[in-house]
C-alpha positions as CSV (number, residue, x, y, z in Angstrom):
1,M,133.9,104.7,105.1
2,K,135.7,105.6,108.4
3,P,136.8,102.6,110.5
4,V,134.8,103.7,113.5
5,F,131.7,103.9,111.4
6,R,132.3,100.4,109.9
7,A,132.8,99.0,113.4
8,A,129.6,100.6,114.6
9,I,127.6,99.2,111.7
10,A,129.1,95.7,112.2
11,L,128.2,95.8,115.9
12,V,124.6,96.8,115.1
13,L,124.2,94.1,112.6
14,A,125.8,91.5,114.8
15,T,123.5,92.3,117.7
16,S,120.3,93.0,115.8
17,G,120.2,90.2,113.2
18,C,119.4,90.7,109.5
19,A,117.6,93.8,108.6
20,T,113.9,93.3,107.9
21,S,112.9,93.0,104.3
22,R,109.6,93.9,102.7
23,V,107.7,93.5,99.4
24,A,107.2,96.8,97.6
25,G,103.6,97.8,97.0
26,W,104.0,97.6,93.2
27,E,105.0,93.9,93.5
28,E,102.0,92.9,95.6
29,L,99.1,91.0,94.0
30,R,96.1,93.2,94.0
31,E,92.5,92.0,93.9
32,T,90.4,94.5,91.9
33,V,86.8,95.3,92.2
34,R,84.5,96.6,89.6
35,L,83.3,100.2,90.2
36,S,81.4,102.3,87.8
37,E,82.6,105.9,87.4
38,A,79.5,107.0,89.4
39,E,80.3,104.6,92.2
40,A,83.9,105.7,92.4
41,K,82.8,109.3,92.5
42,T,80.4,108.5,95.3
43,Q,83.1,106.7,97.3
44,M,85.5,109.6,96.9
45,T,82.9,112.1,98.0
46,L,82.1,110.1,101.0
47,G,85.7,109.5,101.9
48,K,86.5,113.2,101.6
49,T,83.6,114.1,103.9
50,H,85.1,112.0,106.6
51,W,88.6,113.2,105.6
52,A,87.6,116.7,106.6
53,R,87.4,115.4,110.2
54,R,90.5,113.3,110.1
55,H,91.5,114.5,113.6
56,V,88.8,112.1,114.8
57,R,90.1,108.6,114.5
58,E,86.7,107.1,113.5
59,D,86.3,109.6,110.7
60,L,89.8,108.9,109.4
61,E,89.3,105.2,109.4
62,A,86.0,105.6,107.6
63,A,87.7,107.8,105.0
64,L,90.4,105.2,104.4
65,K,87.7,102.5,103.9
66,S,86.1,104.6,101.1
67,F,89.5,105.4,99.5
68,E,90.5,101.8,99.6
69,R,87.4,100.8,97.6
70,V,88.4,103.2,94.9
71,A,92.1,102.2,95.0
72,R,91.1,98.6,94.5
73,S,89.1,99.3,91.4
74,E,90.6,98.4,88.0
75,P,93.9,100.2,87.2
76,G,93.4,103.5,85.5
77,A,89.8,103.9,86.8
78,P,88.9,107.5,87.6
79,G,90.2,108.7,91.0
80,T,92.6,105.8,91.5
81,Y,95.8,107.8,91.9
82,E,94.2,110.3,94.2
83,A,92.8,107.5,96.4
84,L,96.2,105.8,96.5
85,V,97.9,109.0,97.7
86,L,95.2,109.7,100.3
87,L,95.6,106.1,101.6
88,C,99.4,106.7,101.9
89,R,99.0,110.0,103.6
90,G,96.1,108.8,105.8
91,Y,97.8,105.7,107.1
92,Y,100.8,107.9,108.1
93,L,98.4,110.2,109.9
94,L,96.6,107.4,111.6
95,A,99.8,106.0,113.0
96,D,101.4,109.3,113.9
97,G,98.3,111.1,115.3
98,H,96.0,108.5,116.7
99,V,97.9,105.4,117.7
100,E,100.1,104.9,120.7
101,D,101.1,101.2,120.5
102,P,104.4,100.9,118.6
103,A,103.5,97.6,117.0
104,E,100.3,99.0,115.6
105,K,102.1,102.1,114.4
106,R,104.6,99.9,112.6
107,V,101.9,98.0,110.7
108,L,100.1,101.2,109.7
109,W,103.3,102.9,108.4
110,E,104.1,99.8,106.3
111,K,100.6,99.9,104.9
112,G,101.0,103.5,104.1
113,A,104.3,102.9,102.3
114,S,102.7,100.1,100.3
115,W,99.8,102.3,99.0
116,G,102.3,105.0,98.2
117,E,104.4,102.7,96.2
118,K,101.3,101.6,94.2
119,A,100.7,105.3,93.6
120,M,104.2,105.9,92.2
121,A,103.9,102.8,90.0
122,T,100.9,104.4,88.2
123,N,103.6,106.3,86.3
124,P,104.5,103.8,83.5
125,E,108.1,105.0,83.1
126,F,108.7,104.7,86.8
127,R,107.4,101.1,86.7
128,R,109.5,100.3,83.7
129,R,112.7,101.6,85.5
130,V,112.1,99.8,88.8
131,G,115.4,98.1,89.8
132,S,117.5,100.2,87.5
133,G,118.4,102.8,90.1
134,A,117.0,105.5,87.9
135,E,113.3,105.0,88.7
136,L,113.0,108.2,90.9
137,A,114.1,110.3,88.0
138,A,111.0,109.2,86.1
139,L,108.7,110.8,88.7
140,A,107.4,114.3,87.8
141,R,105.9,117.1,89.9
142,A,102.5,115.4,89.5
143,Q,103.8,112.4,91.6
144,V,105.5,114.4,94.4
145,D,102.6,113.6,96.8
146,A,103.1,109.9,96.4
147,L,106.8,110.2,96.6
148,Y,106.9,112.3,99.8
149,W,104.3,110.3,101.8
150,T,105.8,107.0,100.7
151,A,109.2,108.2,102.0
152,V,107.9,109.3,105.4
153,N,105.9,106.1,105.9
154,L,108.9,104.0,104.8
155,G,111.3,106.0,107.1
156,Q,109.1,105.6,110.1
157,W,108.4,102.0,109.5
158,A,112.2,101.3,109.1
159,E,113.0,103.2,112.3
160,S,110.3,101.3,114.2
161,E,111.7,98.0,113.1
162,G,115.0,98.7,114.7
163,V,118.5,100.0,114.0
164,A,119.5,97.4,111.5
165,T,116.4,98.0,109.3
166,A,116.7,101.8,109.7
167,L,120.3,101.5,108.4
168,K,119.2,99.3,105.5
169,F,116.5,101.8,104.3
170,K,118.1,105.1,105.3
171,G,119.8,105.6,101.9
172,Q,116.6,104.8,100.0
173,V,114.6,107.3,102.0
174,R,117.2,110.0,101.6
175,Q,117.2,109.6,97.9
176,M,113.4,109.9,97.8
177,M,113.6,113.1,99.8
178,K,116.3,114.5,97.6
179,R,114.0,113.9,94.6
180,V,111.1,115.7,96.5
181,Q,113.5,118.6,97.0
182,E,114.3,118.7,93.3
183,L,110.6,118.6,92.3
184,D,109.3,121.0,94.9
185,P,111.7,122.4,97.5
186,D,108.8,124.1,99.5
187,Y,106.5,121.1,99.4
188,F,103.9,120.6,102.1
189,Y,104.8,123.6,104.4
190,G,108.6,123.0,104.3
191,A,108.5,119.2,104.6
192,V,111.9,118.7,103.1
193,N,113.5,121.1,105.6
194,R,111.7,119.3,108.5
195,Y,113.1,116.0,107.2
196,W,116.7,117.3,107.1
197,G,116.2,119.1,110.5
198,V,115.3,115.8,112.1
199,Y,118.0,113.9,110.1
200,Y,120.9,116.1,111.3
201,A,119.6,116.2,114.8
202,E,119.3,112.4,115.1
203,A,122.3,111.2,113.1
204,P,125.4,110.4,115.1
205,Y,128.2,112.9,114.6
206,F,130.4,110.3,113.0
207,A,127.6,109.7,110.4
208,G,127.2,113.4,109.6
209,G,124.9,114.5,112.4
210,S,125.1,118.2,113.2
211,L,123.0,120.4,115.4
212,D,124.0,123.5,113.5
213,K,122.7,121.9,110.2
214,S,119.6,120.8,112.0
215,L,118.9,124.3,113.3
216,E,119.5,125.7,109.8
217,N,117.0,123.4,108.2
218,F,114.3,123.9,110.8
219,Q,114.7,127.6,110.5
220,G,114.4,127.2,106.7
221,G,111.1,125.4,107.2
222,F,109.8,128.1,109.5
223,R,110.6,130.7,106.8
224,I,108.4,128.7,104.4
225,A,105.5,128.0,106.8
226,N,106.0,129.2,110.3
227,K,102.3,128.6,111.1
228,Y,102.6,124.8,110.4
229,L,102.7,123.4,113.9
230,A,104.4,120.0,113.2
231,G,107.6,121.9,112.5
232,H,107.6,123.4,115.9
233,V,106.7,120.1,117.6
234,L,109.6,118.4,115.8
235,F,111.9,121.2,116.6
236,A,111.2,120.8,120.3
237,E,111.2,117.0,120.2
238,R,114.3,116.4,118.1
239,Y,116.5,119.6,118.2
240,A,115.8,121.1,121.6
241,R,115.9,117.7,123.3
242,R,119.1,116.8,121.6
243,K,120.6,120.2,122.5
244,G,119.4,119.9,126.1
245,D,117.6,123.2,125.9
246,R,114.6,122.8,128.2
247,E,113.5,126.4,127.8
248,L,113.4,126.2,124.0
249,F,111.5,122.9,124.3
250,R,108.9,124.6,126.5
251,R,108.7,127.7,124.4
252,E,108.1,125.9,121.1
253,L,105.4,123.7,122.6
254,E,103.6,126.6,124.3
255,L,103.7,128.4,120.9
256,V,101.9,125.4,119.4
257,L,99.2,125.3,122.1
258,A,98.6,129.1,121.7
259,A,98.2,128.9,117.9
260,D,94.9,128.9,116.0
261,P,94.7,125.5,114.2
262,R,92.5,127.2,111.6
263,A,95.2,129.6,110.5
264,L,96.0,127.0,107.8
265,P,92.5,125.7,107.2
266,E,93.5,123.0,104.6
267,V,95.5,121.2,107.4
268,A,93.4,122.2,110.4
269,P,92.9,118.6,111.4
270,E,96.7,118.0,111.4
271,Q,97.1,121.2,113.5
272,I,94.7,119.9,116.1
273,L,96.6,116.6,116.3
274,E,99.9,118.5,116.8
275,Q,98.4,120.5,119.6
276,R,97.3,117.3,121.3
277,K,100.9,116.0,120.9
278,A,102.4,119.2,122.3
279,K,100.2,119.0,125.3
280,K,101.3,115.5,126.1
281,M,104.9,116.4,125.6
282,L,104.7,119.3,128.0
283,A,103.0,117.1,130.6
284,S,105.8,114.5,130.3
285,M,108.7,117.0,129.8
286,E,110.9,115.3,132.4
287,E,111.0,112.2,130.1
288,Y,112.8,114.2,127.4
289,F,115.6,115.5,129.5
């Protein structure tokens, strides 16, 4: 480690206190409820009906309530893994797309990470290896949803807790993303490329940050799914802002606003939320430069 990097970390830890710790979801005591297979199916159907309108906060919260009932049923019950993943993804979306208060976002991201960790732990080999350093290798393509959404929740939670916590969990999140990349490099409309695009734009230069690498990764994501609007919003927010390119910032957000959110019907609610975000960013453009 370079001396300047060691000094920077020492200063952060000295001024920020100890990094926040947390209990992983698979370690939490979990109260179970008895649901028949028919009841679980009914709750999942109800939850998915609301999930289809997840761009509306009330519908998303109603969906999460139904999914939680299924997730709290006895381990191995029908639909449990799917419910856990949807809770992980849903809490991320609730924080990112519907909530403004930083403290509330932080709580929601931590909840999302916890549900995702429970989902990963439904893999018996993963659970057996926890603490060995080789647990991620036990996850297969079938668990990539749990892995990815846990990683983004954990990363956002850590960042929201402050620099010391972000430093503490940065390596863990990176390893999780590398495993996603191994399992499915094109996952969720170029999600891995978006992660690295943000990472290289935000990391200090002495810690490997590079606008050239950021641009390369964002462009890679666009080649996978150019119509996925979150990529363009992040490109404006993280890359164009860091580069100081106001015109690129404006052009990317105007592209988002002009897009048809139904071009990718399976994520139309997320597309609508990204358009709302883009509108706010354009209205407050001076705050970014």
